C-alpha positions in Angstrom: 0.0 0.0 0.0 3.0 2.3 0.6 3.9 2.2 -3.1 0.5 3.4 -3.9 0.9 6.3 -1.6 -1.7 5.3 1.0 -1.2 5.5 4.7 -2.8 2.7 6.8 -5.6 5.0 7.9 -6.3 6.1 4.3 -6.3 2.4 3.1 -8.9 1.6 5.8 -11.3 4.1 4.3 -11.3 2.6 0.8 -13.5 -0.2 -0.5 -11.7 -3.4 -1.4 -12.6 -2.9 -5.1 -11.0 0.5 -5.0 -7.8 -1.0 -3.6 -7.8 -3.7 -6.3 -8.2 -1.0 -9.0 -5.3 1.0 -7.6 -3.1 -2.1 -7.5 -4.1 -3.1 -11.0 -3.3 0.4 -12.3 0.0 0.4 -10.5 0.9 -2.9 -12.0 -0.1 -1.8 -15.5 2.0 1.3 -15.2 5.0 -0.6 -13.9 4.6 -3.2 -16.8 4.4 -0.4 -19.4 7.6 1.2 -18.0 9.4 -2.1 -18.2 8.3 -2.6 -21.8 9.4 0.8 -22.8 12.8 0.2 -21.2 13.2 -3.2 -22.9 12.2 -1.8 -26.3 14.8 1.0 -25.9 17.5 -1.5 -25.0 16.6 -3.8 -27.9 16.6 -1.0 -30.4 19.9 0.3 -29.2 21.4 -3.1 -29.3 20.2 -3.7 -32.8 21.6 -0.3 -33.9 25.0 -1.2 -32.5 24.9 -4.6 -34.1 23.9 -3.3 -37.5 26.7 -0.7 -37.5 29.3 -3.5 -37.0 28.2 -6.1 -39.5 27.8 -6.3 -43.2 24.6 -5.3 -44.9 23.5 -8.9 -45.4 23.9 -9.7 -41.7 21.8 -6.8 -40.4 18.8 -7.6 -38.2 15.6 -5.8 -37.3 15.2 -5.3 -33.5 12.4 -7.9 -33.4 14.7 -10.5 -35.1 17.5 -9.8 -32.7 15.5 -10.3 -29.5 11.9 -11.4 -29.3 10.0 -10.6 -26.1 7.6 -12.9 -24.3 4.7 -10.5 -24.7 5.2 -10.4 -28.4 4.9 -14.2 -28.6 1.6 -14.0 -26.7 0.3 -11.3 -29.1 1.3 -13.4 -32.1 -0.4 -16.5 -30.8 -3.5 -14.5 -29.8 -3.9 -13.5 -33.5 -5.3 -16.9 -34.3 -2.4 -19.1 -35.2 -3.4 -22.7 -35.6 -2.4 -24.9 -32.6 -0.1 -27.8 -33.5 -0.7 -31.4 -32.5 1.2 -31.2 -29.2 -0.8 -28.2 -28.1 -4.0 -29.8 -29.1 -3.1 -33.0 -27.1 -2.2 -31.0 -24.0 -5.5 -29.1 -24.3 -7.4 -32.4 -24.6 -5.6 -33.8 -21.5 -6.4 -30.7 -19.5 -10.1 -31.0 -20.4 -10.1 -34.7 -19.5 -8.5 -34.0 -16.1 -11.0 -31.2 -15.5 -13.9 -33.6 -16.3 -12.4 -36.2 -13.9 -12.2 -33.6 -11.2 -15.8 -32.6 -11.6 -16.9 -36.3 -11.4 -15.1 -36.7 -8.1 -17.1 -33.9 -6.5 
């Protein structure tokens, strides 16, 4: 709560939903700051790399270093799941159904 700027007496006056909203907003801002910094580092590294290599060996920043959130965005765009992913999904569904039967 201290990182959000709330004193204990102020935090006691808020509804729980307001506190969750504040924490979510803080986490989103922190994540955005991290992404901006990572993008800056990746772009700078790509520029330094491209200055030192031949024209055929030059890389775009995305090719030099792919971030985890980019992989998530790419898979969210509707790429087809491969057989292994489909098998894992099916196993998960079966385990879930077994769990529901035991209850």
